[in-house]
TORPA-4810 file (N, C-alpha, C, O; in nm, 3 decimals):
<nodes>
NODE_1_22.674_-0.605_21.379_22.673_-0.619_21.234_22.707_-0.762_21.195_22.791_-0.826_21.259_M
NODE_2_22.643_-0.813_21.090_22.673_-0.945_21.037_22.821_-0.955_21.003_22.878_-0.863_20.944_D
NODE_3_22.884_-1.067_21.041_23.028_-1.081_21.019_23.062_-1.111_20.874_23.179_-1.101_20.835_S
NODE_4_22.964_-1.148_20.793_22.987_-1.179_20.652_22.965_-1.054_20.569_22.851_-1.007_20.558_D
NODE_5_23.071_-0.997_20.509_23.055_-0.873_20.432_22.953_-0.884_20.318_22.883_-0.788_20.288_P
NODE_6_22.946_-1.001_20.255_22.853_-1.014_20.142_22.708_-1.008_20.191_22.623_-0.949_20.124_I
NODE_7_22.681_-1.068_20.306_22.545_-1.059_20.361_22.507_-0.915_20.392_22.392_-0.876_20.374_S
NODE_8_22.604_-0.836_20.439_22.576_-0.695_20.465_22.555_-0.619_20.334_22.463_-0.538_20.324_V
NODE_9_22.638_-0.646_20.235_22.623_-0.580_20.105_22.485_-0.601_20.046_22.430_-0.513_19.980_L
NODE_10_22.429_-0.717_20.069_22.295_-0.746_20.016_22.188_-0.654_20.073_22.080_-0.642_20.015_E
NODE_11_22.216_-0.589_20.186_22.120_-0.499_20.249_22.140_-0.353_20.206_22.062_-0.266_20.244_K
NODE_12_22.244_-0.327_20.127_22.283_-0.190_20.095_22.258_-0.158_19.948_22.217_-0.244_19.870_L
NODE_13_22.283_-0.032_19.913_22.276_0.010_19.773_22.396_0.098_19.742_22.459_0.154_19.833_Y
NODE_14_22.427_0.110_19.614_22.555_0.168_19.574_22.573_0.313_19.618_22.683_0.353_19.654_S
NODE_15_22.466_0.391_19.614_22.480_0.533_19.646_22.522_0.555_19.791_22.607_0.639_19.819_A
NODE_16_22.463_0.480_19.884_22.499_0.499_20.024_22.642_0.453_20.050_22.713_0.513_20.130_V
NODE_17_22.684_0.346_19.983_22.822_0.300_19.999_22.919_0.403_19.942_23.024_0.430_20.002_V
NODE_18_22.885_0.462_19.827_22.970_0.565_19.768_22.982_0.686_19.860_23.090_0.744_19.872_A
NODE_19_22.872_0.724_19.925_22.876_0.837_20.018_22.968_0.808_20.137_23.045_0.895_20.180_D
NODE_20_22.960_0.688_20.189_23.044_0.652_20.303_23.190_0.650_20.262_23.275_0.699_20.337_V
NODE_21_23.220_0.595_20.147_23.359_0.594_20.100_23.411_0.736_20.081_23.526_0.765_20.113_L
NODE_22_23.327_0.826_20.030_23.366_0.968_20.020_23.406_1.020_20.158_23.509_1.087_20.172_D
NODE_23_23.325_0.990_20.258_23.351_1.042_20.392_23.479_0.986_20.452_23.539_1.047_20.541_S
NODE_24_23.521_0.871_20.404_23.644_0.808_20.452_23.766_0.849_20.369_23.877_0.800_20.391_L
NODE_25_23.743_0.939_20.272_23.854_0.988_20.190_23.879_0.908_20.064_23.976_0.935_19.993_G
NODE_26_23.793_0.810_20.034_23.807_0.730_19.912_23.706_0.782_19.809_23.595_0.730_19.797_H
NODE_27_23.745_0.885_19.736_23.651_0.957_19.651_23.653_0.911_19.505_23.587_0.973_19.421_R
NODE_28_23.725_0.807_19.475_23.733_0.758_19.337_23.711_0.608_19.336_23.798_0.531_19.296_H
NODE_29_23.594_0.567_19.382_23.563_0.424_19.392_23.447_0.380_19.304_23.407_0.264_19.309_Q
NODE_30_23.393_0.470_19.223_23.279_0.437_19.138_23.324_0.419_18.993_23.398_0.502_18.940_C
NODE_31_23.281_0.311_18.931_23.311_0.288_18.791_23.229_0.382_18.704_23.131_0.442_18.750_L
NODE_32_23.269_0.395_18.577_23.204_0.488_18.486_23.057_0.457_18.465_23.012_0.344_18.481_G
NODE_33_22.983_0.562_18.428_22.838_0.550_18.412_22.798_0.458_18.297_22.682_0.416_18.290_A
NODE_34_22.891_0.427_18.207_22.855_0.339_18.096_22.858_0.191_18.135_22.811_0.106_18.058_D
NODE_35_22.912_0.159_18.251_22.909_0.021_18.299_22.779_0.002_18.377_22.761_0.059_18.485_I
NODE_36_22.690_-0.078_18.322_22.555_-0.089_18.377_22.506_-0.234_18.363_22.568_-0.316_18.296_R
NODE_37_22.395_-0.261_18.429_22.337_-0.395_18.421_22.288_-0.422_18.279_22.217_-0.340_18.221_A
NODE_38_22.327_-0.537_18.225_22.285_-0.578_18.091_22.186_-0.692_18.095_22.142_-0.741_17.991_L
NODE_39_22.149_-0.734_18.215_22.060_-0.849_18.234_21.945_-0.811_18.325_21.952_-0.711_18.396_T
NODE_40_21.837_-0.891_18.324_21.728_-0.866_18.418_21.773_-0.872_18.564_21.715_-0.806_18.650_P
NODE_41_21.875_-0.951_18.592_21.935_-0.951_18.726_22.021_-0.826_18.735_22.135_-0.824_18.688_A
NODE_42_21.967_-0.721_18.795_22.029_-0.588_18.788_22.097_-0.545_18.917_22.114_-0.426_18.943_R
NODE_43_22.136_-0.643_18.995_22.206_-0.615_19.120_22.314_-0.720_19.139_22.288_-0.839_19.123_R
NODE_44_22.434_-0.677_19.175_22.544_-0.770_19.196_22.624_-0.724_19.316_22.645_-0.604_19.335_V
NODE_45_22.669_-0.819_19.397_22.760_-0.786_19.506_22.840_-0.909_19.543_22.793_-1.022_19.530_C
NODE_46_22.961_-0.886_19.588_23.045_-0.998_19.626_23.191_-0.957_19.640_23.224_-0.839_19.647_G
NODE_47_23.274_-1.057_19.644_23.419_-1.040_19.660_23.483_-1.040_19.521_23.450_-1.123_19.436_R
NODE_48_23.574_-0.947_19.498_23.632_-0.927_19.365_23.735_-1.035_19.330_23.818_-1.074_19.413_V
NODE_49_23.728_-1.080_19.205_23.838_-1.155_19.142_23.866_-1.083_19.010_23.776_-1.068_18.928_F
NODE_50_23.990_-1.039_18.989_24.020_-0.950_18.877_24.075_-1.024_18.755_24.130_-1.134_18.764_T
NODE_51_24.058_-0.959_18.640_24.118_-1.005_18.515_24.138_-0.885_18.423_24.066_-0.786_18.432_A
NODE_52_24.235_-0.897_18.335_24.260_-0.797_18.231_24.246_-0.865_18.096_24.306_-0.970_18.073_V
NODE_53_24.167_-0.806_18.006_24.154_-0.856_17.870_24.201_-0.746_17.774_24.159_-0.631_17.786_A
NODE_54_24.287_-0.782_17.681_24.344_-0.685_17.587_24.309_-0.722_17.443_24.291_-0.839_17.410_E
NODE_55_24.299_-0.620_17.360_24.268_-0.642_17.219_24.386_-0.711_17.150_24.502_-0.681_17.178_T
NODE_56_24.354_-0.803_17.060_24.454_-0.874_16.981_24.411_-0.871_16.834_24.295_-0.846_16.803_V
NODE_57_24.505_-0.897_16.746_24.473_-0.898_16.603_24.500_-1.035_16.540_24.513_-1.047_16.418_D
NODE_58_24.508_-1.138_16.624_24.528_-1.273_16.575_24.468_-1.370_16.676_24.445_-1.334_16.792_H
NODE_59_24.444_-1.492_16.634_24.391_-1.592_16.726_24.507_-1.652_16.805_24.598_-1.710_16.746_I
NODE_60_24.506_-1.640_16.938_24.616_-1.693_17.020_24.629_-1.844_17.004_24.535_-1.912_16.963_P
NODE_61_24.746_-1.895_17.036_24.769_-2.040_17.028_24.675_-2.115_17.122_24.632_-2.226_17.091_A
NODE_62_24.644_-2.055_17.236_24.552_-2.117_17.331_24.442_-2.016_17.368_24.445_-1.958_17.476_E
NODE_63_24.348_-1.997_17.278_24.242_-1.898_17.306_24.162_-1.936_17.431_24.138_-2.053_17.459_P
NODE_64_24.122_-1.832_17.503_24.040_-1.845_17.624_24.115_-1.907_17.741_24.053_-1.932_17.845_Y
NODE_65_24.246_-1.931_17.729_24.318_-2.005_17.834_24.304_-1.940_17.971_24.257_-2.005_18.064_K
NODE_66_24.343_-1.813_17.985_24.336_-1.748_18.115_24.193_-1.716_18.156_24.162_-1.709_18.275_L
NODE_67_24.108_-1.696_18.060_23.967_-1.673_18.090_23.910_-1.796_18.161_23.840_-1.783_18.262_E
NODE_68_23.939_-1.913_18.109_23.893_-2.037_18.172_23.960_-2.059_18.306_23.896_-2.106_18.401_M
NODE_69_24.088_-2.025_18.316_24.159_-2.041_18.443_24.099_-1.952_18.551_24.086_-1.993_18.666_E
NODE_70_24.062_-1.829_18.513_24.000_-1.738_18.609_23.871_-1.798_18.664_23.847_-1.795_18.785_A
NODE_71_23.789_-1.852_18.576_23.662_-1.910_18.620_23.688_-2.032_18.709_23.618_-2.052_18.809_I
NODE_72_23.787_-2.112_18.674_23.818_-2.229_18.755_23.871_-2.190_18.893_23.848_-2.262_18.990_D
NODE_73_23.941_-2.078_18.902_24.000_-2.036_19.028_23.902_-1.964_19.120_23.922_-1.961_19.241_R
NODE_74_23.797_-1.908_19.065_23.704_-1.832_19.148_23.628_-1.923_19.245_23.609_-2.042_19.221_M
NODE_75_23.586_-1.861_19.356_23.517_-1.934_19.461_23.376_-1.878_19.481_23.342_-1.771_19.431_K
NODE_76_23.297_-1.952_19.555_23.164_-1.905_19.591_23.174_-1.767_19.656_23.254_-1.746_19.747_T
NODE_77_23.092_-1.675_19.610_23.092_-1.538_19.664_23.172_-1.441_19.581_23.164_-1.320_19.604_G
NODE_78_23.249_-1.490_19.484_23.330_-1.401_19.400_23.247_-1.334_19.291_23.143_-1.385_19.249_D
NODE_79_23.295_-1.218_19.247_23.244_-1.149_19.129_23.364_-1.127_19.037_23.464_-1.070_19.079_V
NODE_80_23.354_-1.170_18.913_23.461_-1.148_18.818_23.457_-1.003_18.770_23.355_-0.957_18.718_L
NODE_81_23.568_-0.931_18.788_23.577_-0.791_18.746_23.685_-0.784_18.638_23.801_-0.814_18.664_V
NODE_82_23.645_-0.744_18.518_23.733_-0.752_18.402_23.758_-0.613_18.343_23.665_-0.544_18.302_V
NODE_83_23.885_-0.575_18.341_23.926_-0.455_18.270_23.946_-0.493_18.124_24.049_-0.551_18.088_D
NODE_84_23.847_-0.462_18.040_23.853_-0.494_17.898_23.879_-0.370_17.813_23.862_-0.373_17.691_A
NODE_85_23.921_-0.261_17.878_23.959_-0.142_17.804_23.847_-0.076_17.727_23.872_-0.005_17.630_G
NODE_86_23.721_-0.098_17.770_23.605_-0.042_17.702_23.602_-0.084_17.555_23.567_-0.006_17.466_H
NODE_87_23.638_-0.209_17.533_23.639_-0.268_17.399_23.497_-0.300_17.355_23.422_-0.367_17.427_H
NODE_88_23.459_-0.252_17.236_23.325_-0.278_17.184_23.327_-0.362_17.058_23.222_-0.384_16.996_T
NODE_89_23.444_-0.409_17.018_23.454_-0.482_16.892_23.417_-0.629_16.901_23.405_-0.695_16.798_G
NODE_90_23.398_-0.680_17.022_23.359_-0.819_17.038_23.300_-0.839_17.177_23.311_-0.753_17.264_S
NODE_91_23.237_-0.956_17.196_23.175_-0.988_17.324_23.269_-1.072_17.408_23.308_-1.182_17.368_A
NODE_92_23.305_-1.021_17.524_23.390_-1.096_17.616_23.311_-1.205_17.685_23.367_-1.310_17.720_F
NODE_93_23.182_-1.184_17.706_23.102_-1.271_17.793_22.985_-1.332_17.717_22.950_-1.287_17.608_W
NODE_94_22.924_-1.436_17.777_22.808_-1.497_17.715_22.741_-1.597_17.806_22.773_-1.608_17.925_G
NODE_95_22.648_-1.671_17.747_22.564_-1.763_17.824_22.643_-1.876_17.888_22.621_-1.907_18.005_E
NODE_96_22.734_-1.938_17.815_22.802_-2.056_17.867_22.893_-2.022_17.984_22.901_-2.098_18.081_L
NODE_97_22.961_-1.908_17.975_23.045_-1.865_18.087_22.959_-1.833_18.209_22.997_-1.863_18.322_L
NODE_98_22.845_-1.772_18.186_22.754_-1.743_18.297_22.706_-1.872_18.362_22.696_-1.880_18.484_S
NODE_99_22.676_-1.972_18.281_22.630_-2.101_18.332_22.737_-2.164_18.421_22.707_-2.215_18.529_T
NODE_100_22.863_-2.161_18.374_22.973_-2.218_18.451_22.991_-2.146_18.584_23.011_-2.210_18.687_A
NODE_101_22.985_-2.013_18.581_23.003_-1.934_18.702_22.889_-1.956_18.801_22.912_-1.972_18.921_C
NODE_102_22.769_-1.955_18.751_22.653_-1.972_18.840_22.658_-2.107_18.911_22.620_-2.117_19.027_K
NODE_103_22.705_-2.210_18.842_22.710_-2.344_18.899_22.805_-2.354_19.017_22.786_-2.438_19.105_A
NODE_104_22.908_-2.268_19.019_23.005_-2.277_19.128_22.988_-2.166_19.231_23.073_-2.148_19.318_K
NODE_105_22.879_-2.091_19.223_22.849_-1.992_19.325_22.909_-1.855_19.301_22.904_-1.769_19.389_G
NODE_106_22.968_-1.833_19.183_23.013_-1.699_19.147_22.890_-1.610_19.132_22.788_-1.654_19.078_V
NODE_107_22.898_-1.485_19.179_22.779_-1.403_19.195_22.753_-1.308_19.079_22.650_-1.240_19.077_R
NODE_108_22.845_-1.301_18.981_22.821_-1.213_18.867_22.950_-1.171_18.802_23.058_-1.211_18.844_G
NODE_109_22.939_-1.089_18.698_23.055_-1.034_18.629_23.032_-0.885_18.607_22.921_-0.842_18.574_V
NODE_110_23.138_-0.808_18.626_23.139_-0.663_18.598_23.257_-0.638_18.508_23.370_-0.674_18.541_V
NODE_111_23.234_-0.575_18.392_23.342_-0.560_18.295_23.328_-0.431_18.216_23.218_-0.380_18.196_M
NODE_112_23.441_-0.380_18.171_23.440_-0.268_18.076_23.447_-0.328_17.936_23.538_-0.297_17.858_S
NODE_113_23.350_-0.412_17.907_23.342_-0.482_17.781_23.199_-0.522_17.752_23.107_-0.479_17.822_G
NODE_114_23.181_-0.604_17.649_23.047_-0.639_17.601_23.014_-0.786_17.625_23.102_-0.868_17.651_C
NODE_115_22.887_-0.815_17.616_22.839_-0.953_17.625_22.761_-0.987_17.499_22.740_-0.903_17.412_T
NODE_116_22.720_-1.111_17.492_22.627_-1.156_17.388_22.539_-1.265_17.448_22.543_-1.288_17.569_R
NODE_117_22.459_-1.332_17.366_22.366_-1.435_17.414_22.259_-1.377_17.506_22.218_-1.441_17.602_D
NODE_118_22.216_-1.255_17.476_22.116_-1.192_17.561_21.987_-1.274_17.569_21.920_-1.274_17.672_Q
NODE_119_21.954_-1.341_17.462_21.831_-1.422_17.461_21.833_-1.526_17.573_21.729_-1.560_17.629_W
NODE_120_21.954_-1.577_17.606_21.967_-1.675_17.714_21.989_-1.608_17.849_21.933_-1.651_17.949_A
NODE_121_22.071_-1.502_17.851_22.099_-1.434_17.977_21.973_-1.375_18.038_21.963_-1.363_18.160_L
NODE_122_21.879_-1.337_17.955_21.755_-1.280_18.007_21.671_-1.382_18.082_21.578_-1.345_18.155_E
NODE_123_21.703_-1.510_18.066_21.629_-1.614_18.138_21.706_-1.667_18.257_21.658_-1.755_18.329_R
NODE_124_21.827_-1.614_18.279_21.911_-1.661_18.388_21.913_-1.560_18.502_21.909_-1.439_18.480_M
NODE_125_21.920_-1.611_18.624_21.936_-1.523_18.740_22.084_-1.506_18.766_22.137_-1.550_18.868_E
NODE_126_22.152_-1.440_18.671_22.296_-1.419_18.685_22.327_-1.278_18.633_22.309_-1.251_18.515_F
NODE_127_22.374_-1.188_18.722_22.396_-1.050_18.681_22.522_-1.031_18.597_22.630_-1.076_18.632_P
NODE_128_22.503_-0.963_18.485_22.615_-0.925_18.398_22.611_-0.774_18.381_22.514_-0.718_18.331_V
NODE_129_22.718_-0.707_18.424_22.731_-0.563_18.408_22.840_-0.537_18.303_22.946_-0.598_18.308_F
NODE_130_22.812_-0.448_18.209_22.909_-0.417_18.106_22.868_-0.293_18.030_22.788_-0.213_18.078_G
NODE_131_22.924_-0.276_17.910_22.901_-0.152_17.835_22.815_-0.172_17.711_22.782_-0.075_17.644_I
NODE_132_22.778_-0.295_17.679_22.695_-0.316_17.562_22.692_-0.461_17.518_22.739_-0.551_17.587_G
NODE_133_22.635_-0.481_17.400_22.619_-0.615_17.345_22.664_-0.617_17.199_22.649_-0.518_17.127_C
NODE_134_22.719_-0.729_17.157_22.754_-0.751_17.017_22.761_-0.901_16.993_22.799_-0.975_17.084_T
NODE_135_22.725_-0.949_16.872_22.733_-1.093_16.846_22.874_-1.144_16.817_22.895_-1.265_16.814_P
NODE_136_22.970_-1.054_16.795_23.105_-1.095_16.756_23.177_-1.166_16.869_23.177_-1.118_16.983_A
NODE_137_23.239_-1.280_16.839_23.315_-1.357_16.939_23.446_-1.285_16.971_23.502_-1.214_16.887_D
NODE_138_23.495_-1.305_17.093_23.620_-1.241_17.134_23.744_-1.311_17.078_23.852_-1.252_17.078_S
NODE_139_23.731_-1.434_17.029_23.848_-1.508_16.980_23.916_-1.434_16.864_23.855_-1.409_16.760_K
NODE_140_24.043_-1.401_16.885_24.116_-1.326_16.785_24.092_-1.177_16.790_24.142_-1.102_16.706_G
NODE_141_24.014_-1.133_16.888_23.984_-0.990_16.903_24.016_-0.937_17.044_24.058_-0.823_17.060_R
NODE_142_23.994_-1.022_17.144_24.013_-0.982_17.284_24.057_-1.106_17.361_23.996_-1.212_17.349_L
NODE_143_24.163_-1.093_17.440_24.215_-1.210_17.510_24.260_-1.172_17.650_24.320_-1.066_17.669_D
NODE_144_24.233_-1.257_17.747_24.275_-1.233_17.886_24.426_-1.251_17.896_24.481_-1.352_17.853_V
NODE_145_24.493_-1.151_17.953_24.639_-1.153_17.965_24.686_-1.163_18.109_24.801_-1.201_18.134_T
NODE_146_24.600_-1.127_18.206_24.639_-1.134_18.347_24.515_-1.164_18.431_24.406_-1.117_18.400_R
NODE_147_24.533_-1.241_18.535_24.423_-1.266_18.628_24.473_-1.256_18.771_24.588_-1.287_18.800_I
NODE_148_24.385_-1.211_18.859_24.416_-1.205_19.002_24.507_-1.093_19.044_24.542_-1.084_19.161_G
NODE_149_24.546_-1.005_18.950_24.637_-0.894_18.982_24.559_-0.763_18.991_24.448_-0.755_18.939_E
NODE_150_24.614_-0.660_19.057_24.547_-0.531_19.062_24.520_-0.475_18.923_24.603_-0.489_18.833_P
NODE_151_24.404_-0.413_18.907_24.367_-0.352_18.780_24.321_-0.210_18.806_24.296_-0.171_18.920_I
NODE_152_24.309_-0.132_18.699_24.256_0.004_18.708_24.145_0.018_18.604_24.168_0.004_18.484_A
NODE_153_24.024_0.046_18.652_23.909_0.069_18.563_23.849_0.204_18.595_23.809_0.231_18.708_M
NODE_154_23.843_0.289_18.493_23.784_0.422_18.511_23.847_0.496_18.628_23.779_0.571_18.699_D
NODE_155_23.977_0.476_18.649_24.048_0.544_18.755_24.035_0.480_18.892_24.089_0.531_18.990_G
NODE_156_23.964_0.368_18.899_23.947_0.297_19.025_24.047_0.183_19.031_24.050_0.097_18.942_V
NODE_157_24.130_0.181_19.135_24.222_0.070_19.156_24.146_-0.042_19.225_24.085_-0.023_19.330_I
NODE_158_24.149_-0.160_19.163_24.069_-0.273_19.212_24.161_-0.393_19.230_24.241_-0.426_19.143_I
NODE_159_24.149_-0.458_19.346_24.231_-0.574_19.377_24.142_-0.694_19.410_24.033_-0.679_19.465_R
NODE_160_24.190_-0.812_19.375_24.120_-0.932_19.419_24.110_-0.930_19.571_24.207_-0.901_19.641_S
NODE_161_23.991_-0.962_19.620_23.966_-0.956_19.765_23.894_-0.831_19.808_23.841_-0.826_19.919_G
NODE_162_23.890_-0.727_19.721_23.805_-0.611_19.748_23.659_-0.655_19.738_23.630_-0.770_19.703_D
NODE_163_23.569_-0.563_19.769_23.426_-0.594_19.757_23.361_-0.499_19.657_23.406_-0.386_19.640_Y
NODE_164_23.257_-0.546_19.592_23.193_-0.469_19.486_23.042_-0.476_19.502_22.987_-0.579_19.542_I
NODE_165_22.976_-0.366_19.468_22.830_-0.359_19.472_22.783_-0.282_19.350_22.824_-0.169_19.327_L
NODE_166_22.697_-0.344_19.273_22.639_-0.278_19.156_22.488_-0.289_19.159_22.433_-0.391_19.197_G
NODE_167_22.422_-0.181_19.117_22.277_-0.181_19.107_22.235_-0.084_18.998_22.316_-0.053_18.910_D
NODE_168_22.113_-0.036_19.001_22.065_0.051_18.894_22.137_0.185_18.888_22.135_0.251_18.784_L
NODE_169_22.200_0.227_18.997_22.274_0.353_18.998_22.414_0.339_18.941_22.472_0.437_18.895_D
NODE_170_22.470_0.218_18.942_22.606_0.198_18.895_22.682_0.103_18.986_22.623_0.025_19.060_G
NODE_171_22.815_0.111_18.980_22.900_0.015_19.049_23.002_0.086_19.136_23.066_0.182_19.093_V
NODE_172_23.016_0.039_19.260_23.113_0.097_19.354_23.199_-0.017_19.409_23.152_-0.128_19.432_V
NODE_173_23.327_0.015_19.430_23.424_-0.083_19.480_23.472_-0.042_19.618_23.508_0.074_19.641_V
NODE_174_23.472_-0.137_19.712_23.516_-0.112_19.849_23.652_-0.178_19.870_23.662_-0.300_19.859_I
NODE_175_23.757_-0.100_19.900_23.886_-0.163_19.931_23.872_-0.259_20.048_23.803_-0.230_20.145_P
NODE_176_23.938_-0.374_20.039_23.924_-0.477_20.141_23.956_-0.425_20.280_23.889_-0.460_20.378_A
NODE_177_24.059_-0.339_20.289_24.101_-0.290_20.421_24.001_-0.193_20.482_24.008_-0.164_20.601_E
NODE_178_23.909_-0.142_20.400_23.809_-0.047_20.450_23.671_-0.111_20.462_23.574_-0.044_20.498_E
NODE_179_23.661_-0.240_20.432_23.530_-0.302_20.421_23.452_-0.297_20.552_23.336_-0.257_20.552_A
NODE_180_23.512_-0.336_20.662_23.439_-0.343_20.789_23.382_-0.206_20.828_23.264_-0.195_20.862_E
NODE_181_23.466_-0.102_20.823_23.420_0.031_20.861_23.318_0.084_20.762_23.218_0.144_20.802_E
NODE_182_23.341_0.063_20.634_23.248_0.111_20.532_23.110_0.050_20.550_23.010_0.120_20.544_T
NODE_183_23.106_-0.079_20.571_22.976_-0.146_20.584_22.906_-0.105_20.712_22.784_-0.088_20.713_L
NODE_184_22.980_-0.088_20.820_22.919_-0.043_20.946_22.855_0.094_20.929_22.741_0.116_20.969_R
NODE_185_22.931_0.186_20.870_22.879_0.322_20.851_22.765_0.326_20.749_22.673_0.407_20.762_L
NODE_186_22.771_0.240_20.649_22.665_0.237_20.549_22.533_0.191_20.610_22.427_0.244_20.578_A
NODE_187_22.540_0.092_20.698_22.418_0.048_20.766_22.360_0.161_20.850_22.238_0.180_20.854_L
NODE_188_22.446_0.235_20.919_22.400_0.349_20.998_22.335_0.455_20.909_22.233_0.513_20.944_E
NODE_189_22.396_0.478_20.794_22.342_0.581_20.703_22.207_0.540_20.645_22.118_0.623_20.629_K
NODE_190_22.192_0.413_20.615_22.062_0.366_20.566_21.954_0.389_20.671_21.844_0.432_20.638_V
NODE_191_21.986_0.362_20.798_21.890_0.387_20.906_21.855_0.534_20.914_21.738_0.570_20.930_S
NODE_192_21.958_0.621_20.902_21.933_0.765_20.905_21.849_0.811_20.787_21.761_0.895_20.803_G
NODE_193_21.876_0.757_20.669_21.799_0.796_20.550_21.653_0.753_20.563_21.564_0.822_20.514_E
NODE_194_21.629_0.642_20.628_21.490_0.599_20.649_21.416_0.700_20.735_21.299_0.730_20.709_N
NODE_195_21.483_0.752_20.839_21.422_0.853_20.925_21.396_0.981_20.846_21.288_1.041_20.857_T
NODE_196_21.496_1.023_20.767_21.481_1.145_20.686_21.366_1.129_20.587_21.287_1.222_20.569_V
NODE_197_21.356_1.016_20.525_21.249_0.992_20.427_21.112_1.006_20.492_21.021_1.067_20.436_R
NODE_198_21.099_0.949_20.611_20.971_0.957_20.681_20.936_1.102_20.713_20.821_1.143_20.699_D
NODE_199_21.035_1.180_20.756_21.008_1.320_20.791_20.974_1.403_20.668_20.884_1.486_20.672_E
NODE_200_21.045_1.380_20.559_21.014_1.452_20.435_20.875_1.417_20.385_20.800_1.503_20.338_L
NODE_201_20.840_1.289_20.394_20.707_1.245_20.350_20.597_1.307_20.436_20.484_1.324_20.390_A
NODE_202_20.631_1.340_20.560_20.534_1.401_20.651_20.525_1.552_20.630_20.444_1.619_20.695_A
NODE_203_20.607_1.606_20.539_20.598_1.748_20.506_20.694_1.838_20.580_20.683_1.960_20.569_G
NODE_204_20.787_1.783_20.657_20.885_1.866_20.726_20.974_1.933_20.621_21.020_1.866_20.528_V
NODE_205_21.001_2.064_20.633_21.082_2.134_20.533_21.220_2.068_20.516_21.281_2.022_20.612_P
NODE_206_21.266_2.066_20.391_21.393_2.003_20.359_21.507_2.063_20.440_21.590_1.990_20.494_V
NODE_207_21.511_2.197_20.449_21.619_2.262_20.522_21.620_2.222_20.669_21.726_2.206_20.729_S
NODE_208_21.502_2.206_20.726_21.493_2.167_20.866_21.542_2.024_20.886_21.612_1.993_20.982_E
NODE_209_21.503_1.937_20.794_21.545_1.797_20.803_21.696_1.785_20.787_21.761_1.709_20.858_V
NODE_210_21.751_1.861_20.692_21.896_1.854_20.670_21.973_1.909_20.790_22.076_1.854_20.829_F
NODE_211_21.922_2.018_20.848_21.989_2.076_20.964_21.990_1.979_21.081_22.083_1.977_21.161_A
NODE_212_21.886_1.899_21.091_21.870_1.805_21.201_21.957_1.680_21.182_22.018_1.630_21.277_K
NODE_213_21.960_1.629_21.059_22.023_1.498_21.036_22.151_1.504_20.950_22.232_1.412_20.953_H
NODE_214_22.167_1.611_20.875_22.285_1.621_20.787_22.282_1.520_20.674_22.387_1.484_20.621_G
NODE_215_22.166_1.476_20.636_22.149_1.377_20.530_22.053_1.431_20.426_21.947_1.486_20.459_I
NODE_216_22.090_1.416_20.300_22.002_1.458_20.193_22.032_1.377_20.067_21.969_1.397_19.964_L
</nodes>
């Protein structure tokens, strides 16, 4: 297996990773169904860097301070994962932040929040996953309060250094300590599913295929 987890993730899809995590006893690793791709770039994978954004009712003395610090601290291969509390009153993300992240090799953003600047994001090869869009700015409405610390989104505990994979089915998080085994088993499962697909396409009964391979 490739020693680089991100290179392996690029060969996988979220459903097979979720199945493997289930088999390893990690049954709560998928984010909610409302977190989806908001850009034409509808696939994201990489190493997690976390942030928490909380609703505010005033403009902070230093707006965007920790948001900018998070972007400055991230490294090539990172994905910014933001617990925004499913806030829909303003846009946490936009074109300029995507431009900054893309320039330094950040691979995307996944958030329980909204974006804006869709007219520009649709022309960028930078994946943004979230819950919707709104033109309202986050200043005075939503502010980053913590970065790099463990977060909880939709019941999933997520830590910086974990791995994340999002595609058209949704988003799954791989705990760092389980990454090697999860990716190894996921590659094996993809190979098995390819065999099952070929047999089903050839007309072999579903029950017979399942009895033989245990995959469906």
